[in-house]
C-alpha positions, 0 to 999 in steps of 0.5 A: 500500500505504501508503494502504491501511495508513493507511486501516486505521489510521484505521478502527482508531482510529475504532473504538477511540474509538467503543468507548471512548465506548460503554464510558464511557456511564453507566447512568441508574438510576431507582427505582420504590419502592412500598408492596407488589406485593401491590397489583395496580395497583403490580405492573402499574405495575412491569411498565410501568416495565420495559417502557417505561424502556429506551425512554428510556435508563433502567434501572429498579430495584424497591424494595418497602416491604412496607407498612413506611415505614422500608424506603422510607427505606432505599430512598431512602438506597440510591438516593442512595448508588448515584447514581440519577438519579431515584426514582418513589415510591408510599409507604405513608406520604408524610409519613414520607418527607419527610426522605429526599426532602430528602436526595435533592434535596440529592444531585441525585436527582429525586423523583417521586410516583407515583399519590399525593401528599405533603401540601400543605405538603411539595410543595417536597420532591418535584419532580413528581407523576404520578397520578390526581386521587383527589378526582375519583374520589370526586366521580364516585362520589358523582355517579353514586350520586346519579343512580342513586338520585334519591329517596335512598340508604343507603350504606356506605364501605369505605376504602382503606389508612388514611392513604394519599393515595388513601384520604384524597382518595377519601373527601374527594371523595365526602363533599364532593360528596354531598347529605346530604339524599339520601345517608345514609352508614350507616358508613365505615371504612378498611382497614389495607392495600389487601387484599380480605380486610380489605375483606371483614371490614369489609363483614361488620361492616357487614352485621351492623350494618345488614343489608338497610338497605345499598343501596349500597357505595362501596369505594376499589378494585376488588379491595376491592370483590371482598371486599365482593361476597363478603360480600354474597353470603354474606349473600344481600344482593347483589341490588339493592346498588349497588357502586362500585369504583375502579382499572379492573383486570380484576377490576373490569371482570369484576365490571361485566360480570357485574353485581355491580359497577355502577361502575368508575372506572378509572385508566390506569397505562400512561399514568401510567408514561410520563408519569413517564418523560417528566417525568424525561427533561425534568428531566434535559434541563433542559426545561420540565415540568409539576409535576403531571400527572393521567391521565384517568379511565375511568367504566365501567358495564354500559352502556358497558363493552364500549366500553373496552379490556379492562385488562391487569392 
């Protein structure tokens, strides 16, 4: 009887120790700070953080700037005050975040860029970046356009959110690659937001100025390309115009399938998210990690669209 009682006490003690250890297990909080969930790619990215972060033992929290950099600054302040392990941020204005990044690093918070990058001179103030090489997006757009029009082409560019890292690099990659002797850029204008309506308004202005001179449109994102397509349709100018978009969302694929968009340069936000979580885990575990991780691009055309998995966003 004494042996049974002793065994029972040992089991109770073990359970108590185990329960105490479980209770003391600290929540590992990570933040996803984004410009706006109005941006479909960022809404999908947040869904991927929610799906995959628990598999790493992380609890994800969302902070939305609403295209106001000061809300991003406030979000980082909250993360510092509440002991977050890491932030992953796609900011409205990367340069405006630098003082906050410095404060976060001083507080031991891991700073990761998501789908965008800080200017070269500020890279020491973020720990890593996972995203798309947006310069290559512009290069692919230029190369594909020149192959489609070997005798030359007149194109307009509808840029993304003015000053955003992706907008700058998608523009620079395109302009650094085109042959000016073969590609005439009739006009180029950036949007104030990643908004299809803004893209449509710019496209309407281009149609008023250039009409049927426009042979191609390079738009920095697929949903913006939707606005361009609608403007061309309304003006009875869509037929024969070569439309390029970037992102790889459902709308982009649908437009390629229906023949209104000829090129969709796709990003993989699921992989971008898991790359981010992998990197955070490695840093927390003090393991070697890559400071920059680029996800591969899908170059989707009417000829090969059926060979790619249909997007989830």
